[in-house]
C-alpha positions, 0 to 999 in steps of 0.5 A: 710730865715736867720736872717741877711736878716730880718729888725727886727725893722719893726716888732716892734708894739707899741700901747697905750695898749701893745707892741710887740717886740723881744729879742736878740735871736729874741723871740717875746715878747708881754707886757702890757705897763707900766701904763695900770692900772687906773691912778688918773689923768685919762690919760689912762681912758677907753673910750666907745662910745654911753653910757647912763648916768648910764653906763657912771657913772659906767665907771667913777668908773671902771676907778678907780678900778684895777680889773674891769678896767682889765676886761673891757679894751679889751672887744668889746664895745657892751659887755662892754656896757652890763657889765656896765649895769649889774654893774649899779644896775639899777635893784634896782631903780625899787625895791626901789620904788615898796613898794609905787606902790604896792597899793592894794587900788582898790581891797579893794574899791570893798569890801566897795562897795559891803557891804550890809548896812542893814547887821551887817557886814561881813568878806571877803577873796580874793586872786589873781595874779598881774603883772607890767612890764616896757619896756627897756628905756634910762637908762636900756638895759633890760625890768623889769618884776614883777609877783606874787600873793596877798591875803587879809582878812578883817572884818567890825568893824562898820556899822550903818545900814544906810550909813557908813561902816568901817573895818580892813584888813591884806594882804600878797603879794609874787612877783618875779622880773627879769631884764636881768640877775638880779632877786629878790623876795619880801614878802609884809606884810600889815595891813590896815583900810578901810571905806566908806560913801555910800548913794543912790547918792554918795559913798565916799571910803577910805583906809590906810595901813602900810606895810613891804617889804622884798627883796632878790636879786641876780645879775648875772654878767656873764661877770665877773663870779660873783654873788652878793646877798642882803637881805633888808627891805623897809617900806611903807604907802599907801592910797587912796580915791575915790568919786562917783556920781551915777545916776539911769538910769534903774531898778538897773542900775546906771551910774557913770558920775563922779568918782574922786580919789587920790592914793598914797604911801610913801616908806623908805629904809635903806642902802642896801649892797650886798655881794658875788661879790667882787669888783662888790658889790654895796652899796646903800645909804638910801632914800625914794620915794613918789608917788601921782596919781590923777584919773578921770573916769566914771563907770556903775553898776547893782545891782540885787537881787543876782547878782551885777556887776560894771565897770569903766574906768579912766585916771590918772595923776602922780603928784609926782613920775614919774620923774627919781629917782636918787640913790647914789650907790658905787662899792667896793673901787671905790667911789660913782656914781649917778644911775637913774631909769626910767622916767615914763609918767605922764599920765596913763589909766586903767579900772576894771570890777567885780561882786558879786554873792549871794549864799544865805543870808549869803555867796557870791562870787566875782571876779574882774580884773583891768588893767593899762597902760602908755608909756612903762608900763603895769600892771594887776590884777585878784582877786577871793574871798568870803564874809561871812555875820555875 
């Protein structure tokens, strides 16, 4: 076949992204069109279908970032959606609220309940495991998982031997996080107060603690071959109060027909800056998060000479903190975007079960477990400990 018999002009290919042409010697030339780089007027913006609002926010910045634009330009849509999700920083929306949610109040209540009022006081130590998971949702493609352990040590500092108990405690939690290709660790150190007014027919309990959470994170942006890291602190105040009305229904057995309480937390976080990821590094604007939950339930308990068990079930309503949380984040050299966390159901349900067993006049051991659930959320905890009466 000779060149004179070929209509070479029929082989020209022209698209909005590249051209296929030939030179005078009939060599094929493939070239990007002039202007296949981000243009300020948006005339050649990348367009991808079926994006959630976080992915759309990232794409608006990608269209102004030469490095990221070049990587996404020829990606299949499904891979592009995954990369946009990785770039969004939605992982941080769960971490920045965790300090307020990581409230050990229910575990401390059990220590107030089990104090023997006639004693002058006691020191107690407890530790256990905990987990909190969020299913994937409209703002995130991957499930968020957290698990780890926590421990507290406390000491009664006031007991009037009639109806009032008060004490101090310190806590340490170590939690691991994972969401898709992102992972992190948290150390939470806290100091707190607890107290209660305990009578034959009513219990009124309360806790207050202050904590510092140190987070280290790594986001593996596999499509770009990059990894970003961060190291930052958040600062939290957490509290709770609970009222119980008790009715004796048998020897040592109490029905708790009314159990009502509030549980909440407030977290502040400074500006967070990632490093190591070049154009993919995120900067997150400083902010805060407040959560307040009301609880209403019933319970049953048995108080024996050596063995004491207790249980409760409850429903909760989140007055503040369930709505989508919005965060201002920016990609390197590309501007600012608004990224949204998970919108949570305002209704939640849970329960707990525990026991205390006396090994003598001075020492007792105890265990308690709790679960909580809401739409797309599930959490649980298990604690073991020892009381030493002084």
